[in-house]
C-alpha positions in Angstrom: 78.7 103.8 56.0 77.9 103.4 59.7 79.8 100.6 61.4 77.7 97.7 62.9 80.4 97.1 65.6 80.6 99.1 68.8 83.8 101.2 69.0 85.4 102.9 71.9 88.1 105.6 71.6 90.6 105.2 74.5 92.6 108.2 75.5 95.7 108.3 77.7 96.6 111.9 78.3 100.0 112.7 79.8 101.7 116.0 80.6 103.4 116.2 77.2 101.9 113.3 75.3 98.6 111.9 74.2 98.1 108.3 73.3 94.9 107.1 71.6 93.5 103.8 70.3 90.2 103.0 68.6 89.1 99.6 69.9 86.2 97.2 69.1 85.8 95.7 72.6 83.3 93.0 71.5 85.7 91.6 69.0 88.8 92.4 71.0 90.5 94.2 68.1 92.2 97.5 67.5 91.0 99.6 64.6 93.7 102.3 64.9 96.3 103.6 67.3 98.7 106.4 67.6 100.4 109.0 69.9 101.2 112.7 69.9 104.4 113.6 71.6 106.2 116.7 72.9 102.9 118.6 73.5 103.6 122.2 74.5 107.4 121.9 74.1 109.3 124.7 72.4 110.4 122.5 69.5 106.9 121.1 68.9 104.2 122.3 66.5 101.6 120.9 68.9 100.9 123.8 71.3 98.4 122.2 73.7 96.2 119.2 74.4 93.4 120.7 72.3 95.7 120.8 69.3 96.9 117.3 70.1 93.5 115.8 70.1 92.7 117.6 66.8 95.9 116.0 65.4 94.8 112.6 66.7 91.5 113.0 64.9 93.3 114.0 61.7 95.5 110.9 61.9 92.3 108.8 62.2 90.8 110.5 59.2 94.0 109.8 57.2 93.4 106.1 58.1 89.9 106.4 56.7 88.1 106.6 60.0 85.2 109.0 60.6 84.4 109.2 64.3 80.8 110.3 63.4 80.1 107.1 61.4 82.5 104.5 62.8 80.1 103.2 65.5 81.7 105.2 68.4 79.7 104.6 71.6 82.1 106.0 74.2 85.4 107.6 75.0 87.4 105.9 77.7 89.9 107.9 79.7 92.7 106.4 81.7 93.0 108.2 85.0 95.9 107.2 87.3 94.5 108.0 90.7 90.9 107.5 91.9 91.5 108.2 95.6 89.2 106.5 98.1 86.0 107.5 96.1 86.5 106.2 92.6 87.0 102.5 92.2 84.6 101.6 89.3 84.4 102.8 85.7 82.7 106.2 86.1 80.6 108.3 83.7 82.1 111.7 83.5 80.2 114.9 84.2 81.2 118.3 85.5 80.8 117.2 89.2 83.0 114.1 88.7 85.7 116.1 86.9 85.7 118.6 89.8 86.4 115.8 92.2 89.2 114.4 90.0 90.8 117.8 90.1 90.7 117.7 93.9 92.6 114.4 93.7 95.5 116.0 91.9 97.3 116.5 95.2 97.6 112.7 95.4 98.9 112.4 91.8 100.3 115.8 90.8 102.2 114.4 87.8 99.4 112.2 86.4 95.9 113.5 87.2 96.1 117.1 86.0 97.0 116.1 82.3 94.3 113.4 82.4 91.7 115.9 83.5 92.9 118.3 80.8 92.5 115.6 78.2 89.0 114.8 79.5 87.9 118.4 79.2 89.3 118.8 75.7 87.8 115.4 74.5 84.3 116.3 76.0 84.4 119.6 74.1 85.3 117.9 70.8 83.1 114.9 71.2 80.1 116.2 73.2 77.5 113.7 71.9 79.0 110.4 73.3 79.5 109.4 76.9 82.9 109.8 78.4 84.1 107.3 81.0 87.0 107.4 83.5 88.8 104.1 84.2 91.1 104.2 87.2 94.6 102.6 87.6 93.9 102.2 91.3 90.5 100.5 91.0 91.6 96.9 91.0 93.4 97.4 94.3 90.7 99.4 96.1 89.8 96.5 98.3 93.3 95.4 99.4 93.2 93.8 102.9 93.6 96.5 105.5 97.0 95.0 106.6 98.3 95.5 103.1 96.7 98.9 102.4 97.6 100.6 105.7 100.8 102.6 106.3 102.1 102.4 109.9 101.9 106.2 110.5 99.8 108.4 112.8 96.2 107.2 112.1 94.6 110.6 112.3 97.1 112.1 109.8 96.5 109.2 107.4 92.7 109.5 107.7 92.7 113.2 107.3 94.8 113.2 104.1 93.7 109.9 102.5 97.1 108.3 103.0 97.0 104.6 102.2 98.5 102.2 99.7 96.3 102.5 96.6 98.3 100.5 94.0 98.6 101.3 90.3 98.7 99.5 86.9 95.5 97.8 88.2 93.9 97.6 84.7 96.9 95.6 83.5 97.1 93.4 86.6 93.5 92.5 86.3 93.6 91.9 82.6 96.7 89.7 82.7 95.5 87.7 85.7 92.2 86.9 83.8 94.2 86.1 80.6 96.5 83.8 82.6 93.5 81.9 84.0 92.0 81.6 80.6 95.3 80.2 79.2 95.4 77.6 82.0 91.7 76.9 81.5 91.0 77.7 85.1 88.7 80.2 86.7 90.5 83.2 88.3 88.8 82.3 91.5 90.6 79.0 91.5 94.2 80.4 91.2 96.7 82.2 93.3 98.8 84.4 91.0 101.8 86.7 91.0 101.7 89.3 88.1 104.9 91.2 87.2 104.2 94.3 85.1 107.7 95.3 84.0 108.1 98.3 81.8 109.4 101.8 82.3 107.0 101.8 85.2 107.1 98.5 87.0 104.8 96.9 89.6 104.0 93.5 91.1 100.9 92.0 92.6 99.8 89.0 94.5 96.2 87.9 93.6 94.5 85.2 95.7 91.6 83.5 94.1 90.9 86.5 91.9 91.3 89.2 94.6 94.4 91.2 94.9 96.0 90.9 98.4 99.3 92.8 97.8 100.8 95.2 95.3 104.2 97.0 95.2 103.0 100.5 94.4 101.5 102.6 97.2 100.2 106.1 97.7 102.0 107.0 94.5 103.5 105.1 91.6 107.0 105.6 93.1 106.9 102.8 95.7 108.0 99.3 95.1 110.2 97.9 92.2 113.1 99.8 90.6 111.8 101.4 87.4 113.1 103.2 84.4 113.4 106.6 86.0 111.7 106.0 89.4 113.5 104.9 92.5 111.0 102.4 93.9 111.4 101.7 97.7 113.7 104.1 99.6 114.1 104.9 103.3 111.8 107.8 104.0 114.6 109.3 105.9 116.4 110.0 102.6 114.0 112.8 101.9 114.4 114.6 105.1 118.2 114.0 105.0 118.4 115.6 101.5 116.2 118.5 102.5 118.1 119.2 105.7 121.7 118.4 104.7 121.8 118.9 100.9 119.4 121.8 101.1 117.3 120.3 98.3 113.7 121.5 98.1 110.7 119.1 98.3 109.9 119.6 94.6 113.5 119.0 93.6 113.7 115.8 95.6 110.4 114.6 94.2 111.6 115.3 90.7 114.8 113.4 91.3 113.0 110.4 92.6 110.5 110.4 89.7 112.7 111.4 86.8 116.4 110.9 87.6 116.4 107.7 89.6 115.8 104.0 88.9 117.9 102.4 86.2 118.4 105.8 84.5 119.8 107.3 87.7 122.3 104.4 88.2 123.4 103.8 84.6 122.5 106.9 82.6 120.3 104.7 80.4 116.8 103.2 80.9 116.3 101.2 77.7 117.1 97.6 78.6 118.2 96.8 75.1 120.9 99.5 75.3 121.6 98.6 78.9 122.4 95.0 77.8 124.9 96.3 75.2 126.5 98.5 77.9 126.9 95.5 80.2 128.4 93.4 77.5 131.2 95.9 76.9 132.0 96.0 80.7 130.1 99.1 81.8 130.1 98.7 85.6 127.3 101.2 86.4 125.1 99.5 83.9 125.8 96.1 85.5 125.0 97.6 88.9 121.7 99.1 87.7 120.7 95.7 86.3 121.7 93.9 89.4 119.7 96.3 91.6 116.7 95.9 89.4 116.8 92.1 89.5 117.5 92.0 93.3 114.5 94.1 94.1 112.3 92.1 91.7 113.4 88.8 93.3 112.7 90.2 96.8 109.1 91.0 95.8 108.6 87.6 94.2 109.8 85.9 97.3 107.6 88.1 99.5 104.6 87.4 97.4 105.2 83.6 97.5 105.1 83.9 101.2 102.0 86.1 101.2 100.1 83.7 99.0 101.4 80.5 100.8 100.6 78.5 97.7 101.2 80.0 94.2 99.8 78.5 91.0 101.2 80.9 88.4 103.7 83.7 87.9 103.0 85.9 84.8 105.4 88.4 83.2 103.9 91.3 81.2 104.5 94.8 79.7 107.5 95.9 77.6 110.4 94.3 79.6 108.4 91.4 81.0 107.1 90.4 77.6 110.3 90.9 75.6 113.4 90.4 77.8 114.2 86.8 78.3 117.3 87.5 80.4 115.2 89.5 83.0 112.8 86.6 83.3 115.6 84.1 83.6 117.5 86.1 86.3 114.3 87.0 88.2 113.5 83.3 88.7 117.0 81.7 88.8 117.6 79.2 91.7 113.9 78.9 92.7 113.4 75.2 91.9 113.0 74.5 95.6 110.2 77.0 95.7 108.4 75.1 92.8 109.5 77.4 90.0 111.5 75.8 87.1 112.1 77.8 83.9 112.5 76.1 80.6 115.2 78.0 78.9 114.3 77.0 75.4 110.7 78.2 75.9 111.9 81.4 77.6 114.0 82.5 74.6 111.4 81.3 72.1 109.4 83.5 69.8 107.5 86.3 71.6 104.0 85.6 70.2 100.9 85.7 72.4 100.4 84.2 75.8 102.8 81.3 76.4 104.2 79.0 79.0 107.9 79.3 79.7 108.2 76.9 82.7 109.0 73.2 82.5 106.2 70.7 82.3 107.1 69.5 85.8 107.2 73.0 87.4 104.8 73.1 90.3 104.3 76.8 89.5 103.3 77.7 85.9 105.4 80.6 84.6 103.7 82.5 81.7 104.4 85.5 79.4 101.0 87.2 78.9 100.9 90.3 76.7 98.9 93.1 78.4 96.3 95.1 76.6 95.2 98.0 78.9 93.3 99.8 76.0 91.1 96.8 75.4 90.5 96.4 79.1 89.5 100.1 79.4 87.2 99.8 76.4 85.4 96.9 77.9 85.1 98.7 81.2 83.5 101.6 79.3 80.8 99.2 77.9 80.1 97.9 81.4 78.6 101.3 82.4 76.7 102.2 79.3 
């Protein structure tokens, strides 16, 4: 039986994983979700992304879902980097895919597997439109003072070097949900959104328009993350290359995969990190302290950038679930208008909720993100 509801299949293709979700964007509900891990690894039975997508379709079939009759109207693909050119949801054809491949130099860890996933999905589902939704899109119109690096202008222009920002789908969705929760239009609010997960980023949004964000040319800039360093002195790279004789690829791999909380503590899961701290593990305590210090520094900076702030929202895995992180990130900010209600902060984690006191000049919220729903709705906007 053909479904009466429009359905979008959202695909997030990584180098060794493929996440998928079947979404009804009009109703705002998920029909099915899943992931395929360890693609192409020696111990895996999933040899490549073609096999992974077939496996995903098999999982949907096991759940009783036939993609031919479920009301599928589009396939939405999360693409991390859109460069200067792509800042709207974009229908995919061969020409667009070719341009996305050219952008791989800006995001060598993220764009190539996304393009591979797009090619495979278009081959397996040729009769529905495929749409790319870009992590960088929301931040495309950052003010020039926020988007520009202070490097040689001709070099920057020649190589498209600017601050692009990432997690834009999440920041836009959460800011809109926060406004709805407060029963205010986004255009009437100044907001700070803190997307805290294995990847972490912050944004300052003035009257619905982003004016600052922590990530830059790549998703490495900004906050301390699970395995990524966040901000470092650029001189560290040339120092390691010249003195430690590390190659550029080795340094990049270290900053992406062996830094952040993992690099400091040997663990990136905040639940296990908390246990390590409780038994007196000093590297774990240092990693947590560095994470919180950098987060507080960005919050303070964005309070200054906005001048007046109406709401601070926490989202993503850590932001939504770790009450201690929220408490420590905002501790001692009463004079800045931020007062956390500890009982609310540690209360049940269900839906969007306020965790600040009734008298707090700045509302503090926990707002669950839903990037898949946002991507699905973006797909409908171009059909």
